[in-house]
C-alpha positions in Angstrom: 141.8 95.0 60.4 139.8 97.2 58.2 141.4 100.1 56.4 140.1 103.6 57.1 139.0 104.0 53.5 136.9 100.9 53.4 133.1 101.3 53.6 131.0 100.0 56.5 129.5 96.6 56.2 126.1 96.5 54.6 123.2 95.8 56.9 120.3 93.8 55.4 116.8 94.6 56.5 114.0 92.3 55.8 110.8 93.9 54.7 108.0 93.8 57.3 104.5 92.9 56.1 101.9 95.6 56.5 100.0 95.0 59.8 96.3 95.4 59.7 95.1 98.5 61.4 93.2 98.0 64.7 89.7 99.3 65.0 88.9 102.4 67.0 88.3 101.9 70.7 84.6 102.8 70.7 84.0 100.4 67.8 85.8 97.6 69.6 84.0 98.2 72.9 80.6 98.3 71.1 81.3 95.0 69.5 82.4 93.5 72.8 79.4 94.8 74.6 77.0 93.4 71.9 78.8 90.0 72.1 79.0 89.6 75.9 75.9 91.5 77.1 74.6 89.8 80.3 71.0 89.4 81.3 69.7 91.3 84.3 69.6 88.3 86.6 73.3 87.6 85.8 74.2 91.2 86.7 72.3 91.1 89.9 73.8 87.8 91.0 77.3 88.9 90.1 76.8 92.2 91.9 75.4 90.5 95.0 78.4 88.1 95.0 81.0 90.9 94.9 79.1 93.1 97.4 78.6 90.2 99.8 82.2 89.3 99.6 83.1 92.9 100.4 80.9 93.0 103.5 82.2 89.6 104.6 85.8 90.7 104.2 85.2 93.8 106.3 83.3 92.0 109.0 85.6 89.0 109.3 88.8 91.0 108.9 87.8 93.5 111.6 86.7 90.6 113.9 90.0 88.8 113.5 91.9 92.1 114.0 90.1 92.7 117.3 90.8 89.2 118.5 94.5 89.4 117.6 95.2 93.0 118.3 97.4 92.4 121.3 99.4 89.8 119.3 100.1 92.3 116.6 101.1 95.0 119.0 103.5 92.6 120.8 105.1 91.4 117.6 106.3 95.0 116.9 105.6 94.7 113.1 105.9 97.8 111.1 102.4 97.1 109.9 100.5 98.2 113.0 96.8 97.8 113.7 95.8 101.1 112.0 97.5 100.1 108.8 95.8 96.7 108.9 92.4 98.3 109.5 93.0 100.5 106.4 94.0 97.5 104.3 90.8 95.7 105.3 88.8 98.8 104.6 90.5 99.2 101.2 89.9 95.6 100.1 86.3 95.6 101.2 85.6 98.9 99.5 87.2 97.6 96.3 85.0 94.5 96.3 81.8 96.6 97.0 82.9 98.9 94.2 83.3 95.9 91.9 79.8 94.8 92.8 78.4 98.3 92.0 80.3 98.3 88.7 79.1 94.8 87.8 75.5 95.9 88.3 75.9 99.0 86.2 78.1 97.7 83.4 
């Protein structure tokens, strides 16, 4: 047992090396944009893929929802038909938004 007059044990700290400073955000983004800048045809194809996937998700999701609406209502799930419609709409809007972003950026 330590006596009240004894000093606390010493703690040794190891010196940490100086970390390099990170570049500013706009500098980093400009470097990344210059390095990975896509051609116009790549942007159009990528945008068409996302946009097409968004429209397909909306069309096929709503079609399946109409076909199975009675089954969902009978199951008594807390996710009703309206919630499922909103989820389908949200996913498809997100994909179309990604398509627009891909075209612009």
